[in-house]
C-alpha positions, 0 to 999 in steps of 0.5 A, spaced: 493 476 499 489 483 500 492 486 506 499 485 504 498 488 497 494 494 501 500 496 505 505 495 499 501 501 496 501 505 502 509 505 500 508 507 493 503 513 494 504 515 501 502 522 499 496 520 495 
């Protein structure tokens, strides 16, 4: 459950 969380973060901080 690490890759799924990493992709979810990209949506939260697309600029950062």
